[in-house]
C-alpha positions in Angstrom: 65.9 127.6 165.1 65.8 124.8 167.7 69.3 123.8 168.7 70.1 120.2 169.2 73.3 118.3 170.1 73.6 117.3 166.5 74.0 120.8 165.2 76.6 123.5 165.8 75.8 126.9 167.2 75.4 129.9 164.9 78.6 131.3 166.3 80.6 128.2 165.3 79.0 128.1 161.9 79.9 131.7 161.4 83.4 130.9 162.5 83.7 128.1 160.0 82.5 130.4 157.2 84.9 133.2 158.1 87.9 130.8 158.3 87.0 129.1 155.0 86.8 132.5 153.3 90.1 133.6 154.6 91.8 130.3 153.8 90.4 130.2 150.2 92.4 133.3 149.5 95.5 131.1 149.9 94.4 127.6 148.9 96.2 124.4 148.0 98.4 126.0 145.3 99.9 128.4 147.9 100.3 125.6 150.4 102.1 123.2 148.0 104.2 126.0 146.5 105.5 126.9 149.9 106.1 123.3 150.7 108.0 122.4 147.5 110.1 125.6 147.6 111.1 125.1 151.2 109.0 128.0 152.3 106.6 128.4 155.3 103.0 129.3 155.7 103.8 132.1 158.2 101.7 134.6 156.3 98.6 132.5 156.6 99.4 131.6 160.2 99.8 135.2 161.2 96.6 136.2 159.5 94.5 133.6 161.2 96.1 134.7 164.5 95.4 138.4 163.8 91.7 137.6 163.2 91.5 135.7 166.5 90.9 132.3 164.9 94.2 130.8 166.1 93.5 131.4 169.8 89.8 130.9 169.8 90.1 128.3 172.6 92.5 130.5 174.7 90.8 132.3 177.7 89.9 135.9 176.9 92.0 137.2 179.7 95.1 136.1 177.8 94.2 137.4 174.4 92.1 134.4 173.2 88.5 134.0 172.2 87.3 132.2 175.3 85.9 129.3 173.3 86.4 125.5 173.6 88.3 122.8 171.8 85.4 122.4 169.5 85.9 125.9 168.2 89.6 125.6 167.5 89.0 122.1 165.9 86.5 123.8 163.6 89.2 126.3 162.5 91.6 123.4 161.9 89.1 121.5 159.8 88.1 124.5 157.6 91.8 125.3 156.9 92.4 121.7 155.8 89.2 121.7 153.7 90.6 124.7 151.7 93.8 122.7 151.0 95.8 124.4 153.8 96.1 121.8 156.6 98.2 123.5 159.3 99.7 120.8 161.6 100.9 123.4 164.2 97.2 124.2 164.8 97.1 120.8 166.5 100.2 121.5 168.5 100.4 125.1 169.6 96.9 126.3 170.5 95.3 122.9 171.2 97.9 121.0 173.1 100.2 123.6 174.6 97.6 126.3 174.9 95.2 123.9 176.7 97.9 122.5 179.1 99.1 126.0 180.1 95.6 127.3 180.4 94.6 124.5 182.8 97.8 124.0 184.8 100.1 127.0 184.4 100.6 129.6 187.0 99.2 133.1 186.4 102.6 134.3 185.4 103.1 131.5 183.0 99.7 132.2 181.4 100.5 135.9 181.0 103.9 135.0 179.5 103.0 132.4 177.0 99.3 132.4 176.1 99.0 135.7 174.3 101.7 134.8 171.9 100.1 131.4 171.3 96.8 133.1 170.7 97.9 135.6 168.1 100.5 133.3 166.5 103.6 135.4 167.3 105.0 132.9 169.8 104.3 129.4 168.4 105.0 126.5 170.8 106.0 123.0 169.7 105.3 119.8 171.7 107.9 117.1 172.3 106.8 113.7 173.7 107.8 111.0 171.2 111.2 109.3 171.7 113.2 106.9 169.4 113.1 104.0 171.8 109.8 104.5 173.6 107.6 104.5 170.4 104.0 104.3 171.4 104.9 103.3 175.0 105.1 106.6 176.7 105.9 104.9 180.0 109.4 104.2 178.6 110.2 107.9 178.2 113.9 108.4 179.2 114.2 112.2 178.9 115.0 113.2 182.5 114.8 116.3 184.5 117.0 116.7 187.6 116.9 119.5 190.1 119.9 121.8 190.0 119.7 124.4 192.8 116.6 126.5 192.1 116.3 125.2 188.6 116.3 122.1 186.4 118.6 120.3 184.0 117.0 118.3 181.1 118.7 115.6 179.1 117.3 113.3 176.4 116.2 112.9 172.9 112.9 113.4 171.0 111.9 112.4 167.5 109.2 113.4 165.0 108.7 116.8 166.6 106.7 119.1 164.4 107.7 122.7 163.6 110.6 123.2 166.1 112.2 125.5 163.5 109.2 127.8 163.6 108.6 127.7 167.4 109.9 130.1 170.0 109.4 127.4 172.7 108.8 123.7 172.9 106.7 122.0 175.7 108.9 118.9 176.6 107.6 115.8 178.3 110.2 114.4 180.7 110.3 112.4 183.9 112.1 113.5 187.1 115.5 111.7 187.6 114.2 109.8 190.7 111.3 108.4 188.7 113.2 106.2 186.3 111.3 103.1 187.3 107.6 102.4 187.9 104.8 104.1 186.1 105.4 107.4 184.3 104.7 110.6 186.1 105.4 113.0 183.3 106.6 116.5 184.0 106.1 119.3 181.5 108.7 121.9 180.8 108.6 125.0 178.5 112.0 125.1 176.8 113.1 128.0 174.6 114.2 126.6 171.2 117.4 128.8 171.4 118.5 127.3 174.7 122.1 126.2 175.0 122.3 122.4 174.7 119.1 122.1 172.5 119.7 121.1 168.9 117.5 119.8 166.2 117.9 118.3 162.8 115.2 117.8 160.1 113.9 114.4 159.2 113.5 113.9 155.4 109.8 113.1 154.8 107.7 112.2 151.8 104.7 114.2 152.9 104.2 117.5 151.1 104.1 120.0 153.9 105.8 123.3 154.8 105.9 122.1 158.4 108.9 119.8 159.0 109.6 117.0 161.4 112.7 117.0 163.6 115.0 115.0 165.8 115.6 117.0 168.9 118.7 116.6 171.1 118.5 117.9 174.7 122.0 117.9 176.2 122.0 119.3 179.8 119.6 122.1 179.0 119.4 124.4 182.1 116.0 125.9 182.9 114.7 128.1 185.7 112.2 126.7 188.3 109.3 128.4 186.6 109.8 126.4 183.3 107.9 123.6 185.0 104.2 123.7 184.1 101.9 122.3 186.7 102.8 119.9 189.5 105.7 117.5 189.1 103.7 114.8 190.9 100.4 115.2 189.1 101.1 112.2 186.8 99.1 111.5 183.6 96.3 113.9 184.3 98.3 116.9 183.0 99.6 115.0 180.0 96.1 113.8 178.9 94.8 117.3 179.3 96.8 117.9 176.1 96.5 114.5 174.4 92.7 114.4 174.2 92.6 117.8 172.4 95.4 116.4 170.2 93.2 113.5 169.1 90.2 115.8 168.5 92.3 118.2 166.4 93.9 115.3 164.5 90.4 114.1 163.7 89.4 117.6 162.4 92.7 117.7 160.4 91.7 114.4 158.7 88.1 115.3 158.0 89.2 118.6 156.5 91.7 116.8 154.2 88.9 114.3 153.4 86.5 117.1 152.5 89.1 118.7 150.3 89.8 115.4 148.5 86.1 114.7 148.0 85.4 118.2 146.7 88.2 117.8 144.1 86.9 114.5 143.0 83.3 115.6 142.7 84.3 118.7 140.8 86.3 116.6 138.3 83.8 113.8 137.7 81.0 116.4 137.0 83.1 117.9 134.2 85.1 115.1 132.8 83.2 113.4 129.9 83.9 110.0 128.5 81.7 108.1 126.0 79.4 111.2 125.8 78.5 111.6 129.5 80.1 113.0 132.7 82.0 110.1 134.4 80.2 111.1 137.6 77.0 109.6 136.2 78.5 106.1 136.4 77.8 104.2 139.7 81.4 102.9 139.7 82.5 106.4 140.5 79.4 107.9 142.1 79.0 105.2 144.8 82.5 105.4 146.3 82.3 109.2 146.4 78.9 108.9 148.1 80.4 106.4 150.5 83.1 108.9 151.4 80.5 111.6 152.0 78.8 109.3 154.6 82.1 108.3 156.2 83.2 111.9 156.5 80.0 113.1 158.1 80.0 110.2 160.6 83.6 111.1 161.6 82.7 114.8 161.9 79.8 113.9 164.2 82.0 111.8 166.5 84.5 114.6 166.6 81.8 117.1 167.6 80.8 114.7 170.4 84.3 114.3 171.6 84.8 118.1 171.7 81.5 118.7 173.5 82.4 116.1 176.2 85.9 117.6 176.6 84.6 121.1 176.9 82.0 119.9 179.4 84.8 118.6 181.6 84.1 114.8 181.0 87.7 113.7 180.4 86.9 110.0 180.5 84.1 110.3 178.0 86.1 112.6 175.9 89.0 110.2 175.8 86.9 107.4 174.4 85.1 109.6 171.9 88.3 111.4 170.8 90.0 108.1 170.1 87.0 106.9 168.1 86.8 110.2 166.2 90.5 110.2 165.3 90.2 106.6 164.1 87.1 107.2 162.0 88.5 110.5 160.5 91.8 108.9 159.5 90.0 106.0 157.7 87.6 108.5 156.0 90.6 110.6 154.8 92.5 107.6 153.5 89.5 106.4 151.6 88.6 109.9 150.2 92.1 110.5 149.0 92.4 107.2 147.3 89.0 107.6 145.6 89.9 111.1 144.5 93.0 109.9 142.8 91.1 107.0 141.2 88.4 109.4 140.0 91.0 111.5 138.2 92.5 108.6 136.4 96.0 109.4 135.1 95.5 113.0 136.1 95.3 111.9 139.7 99.0 111.2 139.9 100.1 114.5 138.4 101.2 117.5 140.4 98.9 119.7 138.3 95.7 118.2 139.7 97.0 118.2 143.2 95.4 115.1 144.7 98.3 112.5 144.7 100.0 114.4 147.5 96.9 113.9 149.7 97.6 110.1 149.8 100.6 110.4 152.1 99.1 113.3 154.1 95.9 111.3 154.7 97.9 108.1 155.5 99.8 109.8 158.2 96.6 110.1 160.1 96.5 106.3 160.6 99.9 106.5 162.3 100.1 109.8 164.3 99.5 111.2 166.8 98.4 107.7 167.9 98.3 104.6 165.7 95.0 103.0 164.7 96.2 99.8 166.4 96.6 101.6 169.8 93.2 103.1 169.4 91.7 99.6 168.8 93.6 98.5 171.9 92.1 101.4 173.9 88.5 100.6 172.7 89.0 96.9 173.3 90.2 97.5 176.9 88.2 100.5 178.0 85.0 100.3 176.0 84.6 96.6 175.7 86.3 95.5 178.9 88.6 93.0 177.2 91.9 91.8 178.8 94.9 94.0 178.2 96.9 92.8 175.2 100.2 94.5 175.9 
């Protein structure tokens, strides 16, 4: 078969099939049961790690599959499409794994990447702060030198899965860089460090993965906790943030596919006035519209991943933002249409689509809001004056 830029390789297609098959053995019922009971999806996490799917983007020398961000994004999407969206897929292998692979020392790679790849040493990521919001340049978490090591102090908020992680990759600024443009420094902090505490944030979203406020009170770290160069600036940070957007897009398109599949299955079987309700254009057309929106978002996600894996960080940045925007919109529409297609059943726990509304809606907010994406496109793609 002739391969084009609009089709995925046979290897990635096979990867999608294998992940979908594995995840279908768990499914949405497992996911929601774990979430509502306070349980975790550790069993599923470890199984995808054991099969090599979790670290498919990690270099082979460190226990990974040697693939690209497009491969791990495919895994993320297929899990979500089976009703098991794993948020830590976005964080641990994609953000942390990529940053350490690109900028870590050989010793750091040997220490942290194998555990990220097989799922036994999950790593969280901490950038968001209560007062900085979307303005990362206002980050106040500081790192000061103390002999041969470092001391970190600050606070982070909306940090995913800290309770399940062995380490957290913390974005800070050196103490002498309080003013001027942010030059972020990245530190791997063990979650059991003295001075690091975290408290859960009650959320309406149905997910086994919790969000936390993290308090960093004079946490002492060795010199080799610093990943990369302390003077490298935004380059190192965006090495992780572009994959984050690509993964977030795949997370959303997977959710959208799951919602659409549920809706299509229901309207084919549900009969009113002697015919399946899917025969009515009032239901068929919105679902067809969602199919189009999802496929468009998936194609832009594929483009973003291809650009990133080819080393085109600038092109990947534009495409990743666009993909994340399009995927979140597609997911919100698909979830809303799925609920509407189910009628009253759409807001019951039994049919399992109402919970998708909040999950899909989160994609418009995190990891970067739709408004900031529009600002990015306005400035960088259209050349318009900066608005903030």
